[in-house]
C-alpha positions as CSV (number, residue, x, y, z in Angstrom):
1,M,10.1,5.8,8.2
2,D,8.1,3.8,11.1
3,S,9.5,-0.1,11.0
4,R,5.6,-1.1,10.8
5,I,5.7,0.2,7.1
6,N,7.0,-2.3,4.6
7,K,8.4,-1.8,1.2
8,L,6.3,-3.9,-1.5
9,M,8.3,-4.3,-4.5
10,G,6.6,-3.3,-8.1
11,S,3.2,-2.8,-8.8
12,N,1.7,-0.2,-11.4
13,M,-0.9,2.0,-10.4
14,D,-3.9,-0.3,-10.4
15,I,-1.4,-1.8,-7.6
16,D,-2.7,-5.6,-7.6
17,F,0.7,-7.1,-7.7
18,S,-0.5,-9.6,-10.2
19,N,1.9,-8.1,-13.3
20,A,5.2,-10.1,-12.7
21,D,7.1,-7.3,-15.1
22,F,6.4,-4.6,-12.2
23,G,7.3,-7.0,-9.2
24,N,5.4,-9.9,-7.7
25,T,4.9,-9.0,-4.2
26,A,1.9,-10.1,-2.5
27,C,-0.3,-7.9,-0.6
28,P,0.0,-9.1,2.8
29,W,-3.6,-8.1,3.4
30,N,-4.9,-10.6,0.5
31,V,-2.5,-13.2,2.1
32,A,-3.9,-13.0,5.7
33,D,-7.5,-13.1,4.1
34,N,-6.8,-15.6,1.3
35,T,-8.2,-13.5,-1.6
36,S,-6.9,-11.3,-4.2
37,E,-9.8,-8.6,-3.5
38,H,-7.7,-5.8,-2.0
39,K,-5.9,-2.9,-3.8
40,C,-4.1,-0.2,-2.7
41,A,-5.1,2.4,-4.9
42,V,-7.7,2.3,-8.2
43,K,-8.4,5.1,-9.5
44,N,-11.9,6.6,-8.4
45,T,-11.8,4.1,-5.7
46,S,-10.8,4.5,-1.8
47,I,-7.2,4.1,-1.2
48,C,-6.5,0.9,1.3
49,P,-6.7,1.5,4.8
50,Y,-2.7,0.7,5.1
51,F,-1.3,2.3,2.0
52,C,1.3,4.6,2.7
53,G,2.4,5.7,-0.3
54,I,4.7,5.2,-3.1
55,Q,8.4,5.3,-3.0
56,Y,10.8,5.8,-6.0
57,L,10.6,3.9,-8.4
58,D,7.3,2.0,-7.6
59,S,7.5,0.3,-4.4
60,V,4.1,0.7,-2.4
61,L,5.0,1.3,1.4
62,C,2.5,-1.0,3.6
63,S,1.5,-0.7,6.7
64,Y,-0.7,-3.8,7.2
65,P,-2.1,-4.8,9.8
66,H,-1.4,-1.1,11.2
67,E,-3.6,1.6,10.0
68,N,-1.9,4.0,8.1
69,L,-3.2,7.1,10.2
70,S,-1.5,5.2,13.2
71,V,1.9,5.0,11.7
72,L,2.4,8.3,9.5
73,D,3.3,11.3,11.3
74,R,1.3,14.1,10.6
75,S,4.4,15.5,8.5
76,E,4.3,12.4,6.2
77,I,0.8,13.3,5.3
78,D,0.0,15.9,2.5
79,R,-3.4,16.9,3.0
80,D,-6.2,16.7,5.6
81,M,-7.9,13.2,6.1
82,K,-12.5,13.2,7.0
């Protein structure tokens, strides 16, 4: 895995890091922008440009401030991106 990808501990698939039962790692993009508006992935919503996936059990792989397509190899992407 690229060293620019970080594991953020805990989330649910709302992935907003606000539920301490699932972990409490702050979104680095939210920290940089001093907001809480950024989400990794939400149903029927686009995925964050820094979201690189989920690692078992439920750590979010985040490449902030490097866009995901700039740090992932083609073999790590499971479909064509538009």
